C-alpha positions as CSV (number, residue, x, y, z in Angstrom):
1,X,-82.0,29.9,8.4
2,X,-84.7,29.1,5.8
3,X,-84.3,29.6,2.1
4,X,-87.4,31.5,0.8
5,X,-86.8,31.4,-2.9
6,X,-84.1,31.3,-5.6
7,X,-83.9,34.5,-7.5
8,X,-82.0,33.5,-10.6
9,X,-79.2,31.3,-11.9
10,X,-75.9,32.8,-10.9
11,X,-73.8,33.8,-14.0
12,X,-70.2,34.7,-13.2
13,X,-69.6,38.3,-14.2
14,X,-65.8,38.3,-14.5
15,X,-65.4,35.7,-17.3
16,X,-65.8,32.0,-17.8
17,X,-62.7,31.1,-15.8
18,X,-64.7,31.8,-12.6
19,X,-67.4,29.3,-13.5
20,X,-67.4,26.0,-11.4
21,X,-65.5,23.2,-13.0
22,X,-68.0,20.6,-11.8
23,X,-71.8,20.6,-11.8
24,X,-73.3,21.8,-8.5
25,X,-76.4,20.3,-6.9
26,X,-79.6,22.4,-7.3
27,X,-81.2,23.7,-4.1
28,X,-84.0,21.3,-4.4
29,X,-81.8,18.2,-3.8
30,X,-79.9,19.5,-0.8
31,X,-79.4,16.7,1.8
32,X,-79.3,17.0,5.6
33,X,-75.8,17.2,6.8
34,X,-74.5,18.7,3.6
35,X,-72.1,21.6,4.1
36,X,-71.8,24.5,1.6
37,X,-70.1,27.8,1.3
38,X,-72.1,31.0,0.5
39,X,-71.4,34.7,0.0
40,X,-73.6,37.4,1.6
41,X,-74.7,39.8,-1.1
42,X,-76.9,42.2,0.8
43,X,-79.4,42.7,3.6
44,X,-82.8,42.7,1.9
45,X,-84.9,43.3,5.0
46,X,-85.2,42.7,8.7
47,X,-83.6,39.3,9.5
48,X,-83.4,38.6,5.8
49,X,-80.3,38.4,3.5
50,X,-79.5,37.7,-0.2
51,X,-77.0,34.9,-0.6
52,X,-75.0,33.5,-3.5
53,X,-74.7,29.7,-3.2
54,X,-74.5,26.7,-5.4
55,X,-75.0,28.6,-8.6
56,X,-78.0,30.6,-7.4
57,X,-78.9,33.8,-5.7
58,X,-81.4,33.1,-2.9
59,X,-83.3,35.0,-0.3
60,X,-83.0,33.6,3.2
61,X,-84.6,34.3,6.6
62,X,-82.0,34.3,9.5
63,X,-81.6,35.6,13.0
64,X,-77.9,35.7,12.6
65,X,-76.2,38.9,11.8
66,X,-74.4,38.4,8.4
67,X,-72.6,41.5,7.0
68,X,-72.8,42.0,3.3
69,X,-69.6,41.0,1.4
70,X,-68.6,38.2,3.7
71,X,-68.4,34.4,3.3
72,X,-70.4,32.1,5.5
73,X,-70.3,28.3,6.0
74,X,-73.7,26.6,6.2
75,X,-75.0,23.1,7.0
76,X,-78.2,21.7,5.7
77,X,-80.7,20.8,8.4
78,X,-83.7,20.0,6.3
79,X,-84.1,19.7,2.5
80,X,-87.1,20.2,0.3
81,X,-88.4,23.2,-1.7
82,X,-87.5,25.6,1.1
83,X,-84.4,24.1,2.7
84,X,-83.4,25.0,6.2
85,X,-79.7,25.6,7.1
86,X,-77.7,26.6,10.1
87,X,-74.7,28.9,10.2
88,X,-71.4,27.1,11.0
89,X,-69.1,30.0,10.5
90,X,-70.2,33.7,10.6
91,X,-69.4,35.8,7.6
92,X,-66.2,37.8,7.7
93,X,-66.7,41.0,5.9
94,X,-63.0,42.0,6.5
95,X,-61.6,39.0,4.5
96,X,-64.0,39.3,1.5
97,X,-62.5,42.5,0.0
98,X,-58.9,41.2,0.2
99,X,-59.9,37.9,-1.4
100,X,-61.8,39.7,-4.2
101,X,-58.8,42.0,-4.7
102,X,-56.6,38.9,-5.2
103,X,-59.0,37.6,-7.8
104,X,-59.4,40.7,-9.9
105,X,-55.9,42.3,-9.8
106,X,-54.4,39.9,-12.3
107,X,-57.4,40.5,-14.6
108,X,-57.9,44.3,-14.5
109,X,-56.7,46.8,-17.1
110,X,-57.2,50.5,-17.2
111,X,-60.4,51.4,-19.1
112,X,-58.2,53.4,-21.5
113,X,-56.9,50.0,-22.7
114,X,-59.9,47.7,-22.6
115,X,-62.9,49.9,-23.7
116,X,-61.4,51.3,-27.0
117,X,-60.6,47.8,-28.1
118,X,-64.2,46.7,-27.3
119,X,-65.9,49.5,-29.1
120,X,-63.8,49.2,-32.2
121,X,-65.5,45.8,-32.7
122,X,-69.0,47.2,-32.4
123,X,-69.5,47.4,-36.2
124,X,-67.6,44.1,-37.1
125,X,-70.2,42.1,-39.1
126,X,-68.5,38.8,-38.1
127,X,-69.6,39.2,-34.5
128,X,-73.0,37.6,-33.5
129,X,-75.9,40.0,-33.5
130,X,-76.7,39.8,-29.7
131,X,-73.1,40.7,-28.9
132,X,-73.0,43.5,-31.5
133,X,-76.3,44.9,-30.0
134,X,-74.8,45.0,-26.5
135,X,-71.7,46.7,-27.8
136,X,-73.8,49.4,-29.5
137,X,-75.8,49.9,-26.3
138,X,-72.6,50.3,-24.4
139,X,-71.3,52.9,-26.8
140,X,-74.5,54.9,-26.8
141,X,-74.6,54.9,-23.0
142,X,-71.2,56.6,-22.8
143,X,-71.3,60.4,-22.4
144,X,-70.0,62.7,-25.1
145,X,-67.0,65.0,-24.4
146,X,-69.2,68.1,-24.7
147,X,-71.6,66.8,-22.1
148,X,-69.0,66.6,-19.3
149,X,-68.7,70.4,-19.1
150,X,-72.3,70.5,-17.7
151,X,-72.4,70.0,-13.8
152,X,-75.6,68.0,-14.1
153,X,-74.2,65.7,-16.8
154,X,-70.9,65.3,-15.0
155,X,-72.8,64.4,-11.8
156,X,-74.8,61.8,-13.8
157,X,-71.6,60.4,-15.3
158,X,-70.2,59.9,-11.8
159,X,-73.3,58.1,-10.7
160,X,-73.2,55.9,-13.9
161,X,-69.5,55.1,-13.7
162,X,-70.1,51.7,-12.0
163,X,-68.5,52.8,-8.7
164,X,-71.9,52.6,-7.0
165,X,-72.9,49.3,-8.6
166,X,-73.9,46.4,-6.3
167,X,-75.1,48.8,-3.6
168,X,-78.7,48.1,-2.5
169,X,-80.8,51.1,-3.2
170,X,-84.4,52.2,-3.0
171,X,-87.0,50.7,-5.3
172,X,-87.0,53.8,-7.5
173,X,-83.5,52.9,-8.6
174,X,-85.0,50.4,-11.0
175,X,-86.1,53.2,-13.3
176,X,-82.6,54.7,-13.5
177,X,-80.4,54.2,-16.6
178,X,-78.0,51.3,-16.2
179,X,-74.5,52.1,-15.1
180,X,-71.3,51.1,-16.8
181,X,-70.8,47.9,-14.8
182,X,-74.3,46.8,-15.6
183,X,-73.7,47.4,-19.3
184,X,-70.5,45.4,-19.2
185,X,-72.2,42.5,-17.4
186,X,-74.9,42.4,-20.0
187,X,-72.2,42.2,-22.7
188,X,-70.4,39.4,-20.7
189,X,-73.7,37.5,-20.6
190,X,-74.2,37.9,-24.4
191,X,-70.7,36.6,-25.0
192,X,-71.1,33.7,-22.6
193,X,-74.5,32.7,-24.0
194,X,-73.5,32.9,-27.7
195,X,-74.4,29.8,-29.7
196,X,-71.8,27.4,-31.0
197,X,-70.1,28.7,-34.1
198,X,-70.9,26.9,-37.4
199,X,-68.2,25.3,-39.5
200,X,-69.0,27.7,-42.4
201,X,-68.9,31.4,-42.8
202,X,-72.0,33.6,-43.2
203,X,-72.9,34.4,-46.9
204,X,-71.3,37.8,-46.8
205,X,-68.0,36.2,-45.8
206,X,-68.1,33.2,-48.1
207,X,-65.3,33.6,-50.6
208,X,-66.7,31.2,-53.1
209,X,-69.4,28.4,-53.4
210,X,-66.6,25.9,-53.3
211,X,-65.2,26.8,-49.9
212,X,-63.4,23.8,-48.5
213,X,-63.9,22.3,-45.0
214,X,-60.4,23.4,-43.8
215,X,-61.2,27.0,-44.8
216,X,-64.5,26.9,-43.0
217,X,-62.8,25.5,-39.9
218,X,-60.2,28.3,-40.1
219,X,-62.9,30.9,-40.3
220,X,-64.6,29.5,-37.2
221,X,-61.3,29.4,-35.2
222,X,-60.6,33.0,-36.2
223,X,-64.0,34.2,-35.0
224,X,-63.7,32.2,-31.8
225,X,-60.4,33.8,-31.1
226,X,-61.9,37.2,-31.8
227,X,-64.8,36.6,-29.4
228,X,-62.4,35.2,-26.7
229,X,-60.3,38.3,-27.0
230,X,-63.5,40.4,-26.6
231,X,-64.5,38.4,-23.5
232,X,-61.1,39.1,-21.9
233,X,-61.4,42.8,-22.6
234,X,-64.9,42.8,-20.9
235,X,-63.4,40.8,-17.9
236,X,-60.5,43.4,-17.7
237,X,-62.9,46.3,-17.7
238,X,-65.2,44.7,-15.0
239,X,-62.2,43.9,-12.9
240,X,-60.9,47.5,-13.2
241,X,-64.2,48.9,-11.9
242,X,-64.1,46.4,-9.0
243,X,-60.6,47.6,-8.1
244,X,-61.9,51.2,-8.0
245,X,-64.8,50.0,-5.8
246,X,-62.4,48.3,-3.4
247,X,-60.2,51.4,-3.3
248,X,-63.3,53.4,-2.3
249,X,-64.3,51.2,0.6
250,X,-64.2,52.8,4.1
251,X,-61.0,51.9,6.0
252,X,-60.6,51.8,9.8
253,X,-57.3,53.7,9.6
254,X,-58.6,56.2,7.0
255,X,-61.1,58.6,8.4
256,X,-61.6,60.5,5.1
257,X,-64.0,59.4,2.4
258,X,-62.3,58.5,-0.9
259,X,-63.9,57.7,-4.3
260,X,-61.8,56.3,-7.1
261,X,-63.6,56.2,-10.5
262,X,-63.0,56.3,-14.2
263,X,-65.5,58.0,-16.6
264,X,-65.2,57.0,-20.3
265,X,-66.4,59.5,-22.8
266,X,-66.2,59.9,-26.6
267,X,-66.2,62.4,-29.4
268,X,-66.6,61.7,-33.1
269,X,-63.1,60.2,-33.5
270,X,-62.0,58.5,-30.3
271,X,-62.8,57.3,-26.8
272,X,-61.0,58.7,-23.8
273,X,-61.2,58.2,-20.1
274,X,-61.4,60.8,-17.3
275,X,-59.8,59.3,-14.1
276,X,-60.9,60.9,-10.8
277,X,-60.0,60.6,-7.1
278,X,-62.5,62.5,-5.0
279,X,-61.6,62.9,-1.3
280,X,-63.5,64.4,1.6
281,X,-61.7,64.9,4.9
282,X,-62.1,67.1,7.9
283,X,-60.0,70.3,8.0
284,X,-58.7,71.1,11.4
285,X,-58.8,74.7,12.4
286,X,-56.1,74.9,15.2
287,X,-57.2,73.5,18.5
288,X,-60.9,74.3,17.9
289,X,-62.3,71.0,16.8
290,X,-65.8,72.4,16.4
291,X,-64.5,75.0,13.9
292,X,-63.3,72.2,11.6
293,X,-65.0,72.1,8.2
294,X,-65.0,69.6,5.2
295,X,-62.0,69.8,2.9
296,X,-62.7,68.5,-0.5
297,X,-60.1,67.6,-3.1
298,X,-60.3,66.2,-6.6
299,X,-57.3,64.7,-8.5
300,X,-57.9,64.0,-12.2
301,X,-56.2,62.8,-15.3
302,X,-57.1,62.6,-18.9
303,X,-55.2,62.0,-22.1
304,X,-56.7,63.8,-25.1
305,X,-54.7,63.0,-28.2
306,X,-54.2,66.7,-29.1
307,X,-52.8,67.7,-25.7
308,X,-51.2,64.7,-24.2
309,X,-51.5,63.6,-20.6
310,X,-53.1,66.2,-18.4
311,X,-53.4,66.1,-14.6
312,X,-55.0,68.6,-12.2
313,X,-55.6,68.9,-8.5
314,X,-58.5,71.0,-7.1
315,X,-58.9,71.7,-3.4
316,X,-62.0,73.3,-1.9
317,X,-62.3,74.5,1.7
318,X,-65.6,76.3,2.3
319,X,-65.8,78.8,-0.6
320,X,-62.1,79.0,-1.1
321,X,-60.6,77.1,-4.0
322,X,-57.1,76.3,-5.3
323,X,-56.3,74.5,-8.6
324,X,-53.0,73.1,-9.9
325,X,-52.4,72.0,-13.4
326,X,-49.8,69.9,-15.2
327,X,-49.4,68.8,-18.8
328,X,-46.7,66.5,-20.2
329,X,-46.2,68.8,-23.2
330,X,-44.8,72.4,-22.8
331,X,-47.3,73.8,-25.2
332,X,-50.1,72.3,-23.1
333,X,-48.7,74.0,-20.0
334,X,-48.5,77.3,-21.8
335,X,-52.1,76.9,-22.8
336,X,-53.1,76.4,-19.2
337,X,-51.1,79.5,-18.1
338,X,-52.8,81.6,-20.8
339,X,-56.3,80.8,-19.4
340,X,-55.6,81.2,-15.6
341,X,-57.0,84.7,-15.5
342,X,-60.2,83.6,-17.3
343,X,-60.5,80.7,-14.9
344,X,-60.1,83.1,-11.9
345,X,-62.9,85.4,-13.2
346,X,-65.3,82.5,-13.8
347,X,-64.6,81.0,-10.3
348,X,-65.4,84.4,-8.8
349,X,-68.6,84.7,-10.7
350,X,-69.6,81.3,-9.4
351,X,-69.2,82.6,-5.8
352,X,-65.9,81.0,-5.0
353,X,-62.7,82.7,-3.8
354,X,-59.6,81.7,-5.8
355,X,-56.7,81.2,-3.4
356,X,-54.1,79.8,-5.7
357,X,-54.2,78.9,-9.4
358,X,-50.9,77.5,-10.7
359,X,-49.4,75.6,-13.6
360,X,-46.6,73.4,-12.3
361,X,-43.6,72.0,-14.2
362,X,-43.3,69.1,-11.8
363,X,-45.7,66.2,-12.7
364,X,-48.6,65.8,-10.3
365,X,-49.0,62.2,-9.0
366,X,-51.4,60.1,-11.1
367,X,-54.8,59.3,-9.5
368,X,-54.4,55.5,-9.4
369,X,-56.6,53.3,-7.2
370,X,-54.9,52.0,-4.0
371,X,-57.3,49.5,-2.5
372,X,-56.3,48.4,1.1
373,X,-56.0,44.7,1.5
374,X,-56.4,42.8,4.8
375,X,-53.3,40.5,4.7
376,X,-50.8,39.8,1.9
377,X,-52.0,39.6,-1.7
378,X,-49.6,36.8,-2.5
379,X,-49.4,33.3,-0.9
380,X,-45.7,33.3,0.2
381,X,-45.9,29.5,0.8
382,X,-46.9,28.7,-2.7
């Protein structure tokens, strides 16, 4: 294996706690015999991979098959500007998701908890300008509530939810708008790279020309606490998207395709989140396997302040559709029932055949991510 080039310094994306506690040697000073651990990020071409190692992302030529997402143990054979290494331990793609899940589960929070707290601080003048700018860009990138009723805008919101982040795509993807995970990573970078806070408040916050040193130190500590809280919220949101991604990975014992995602949206007053589980499986038509057809289902939840928690389940088989609705408030359920006939007419006009449209008194199960883990999540010997 030969290292072609280093792409960039690796910046941890889930918070400063993941940064190495000791300095790591740069690639240029690798010594023969030195052993290092690397993570396989992606296949970038024939016999070529992108690795994450020693604080850098690098492109490497290799004849060894290294699946993306796995860990690999390497030994330095030759140093220099383009080091040569050999693989000691092949990458294990099966262990990587379980280890990542162990890392992010304690950090994650539903986006309904982390994002509103983030965006409330977007206009706070105490926050450094680079951080405020990233917060504003994040807010502007979120869809408005009225946009999600458009199929094209909803499709775009799914693509930009962050679920498909980190998946290698064609070169044209560089021109696409950044997704939610990318926006949060940029915000995390701005927080991580912020300059040291001065021991005096900015002019607009100075209470008087005779501010004492203790008061200036108290101001700096207060702002540092605020920024640390902001950083934890970013970490929690990134971890949540990662949990959704892990829950959406193909599983050997799960033939169907499942996508778990959350789409934050806003109106003029508040920010809300649409939670979705989209599933595609094969519907069996008796003993005739060739007659089977895709069966799609969508489970969703949203919590508008005026209506309370709402859940729905939509099932599509061919052109036949069934929909089930539940609301935690009786008046919300009555509102659903009053509009079922209108929904039936609109589905028919769209070329679908309504099979069953029902408002249920019994709560539908929440669409929560359930990532499969290879092995236990807890170390029982600890």
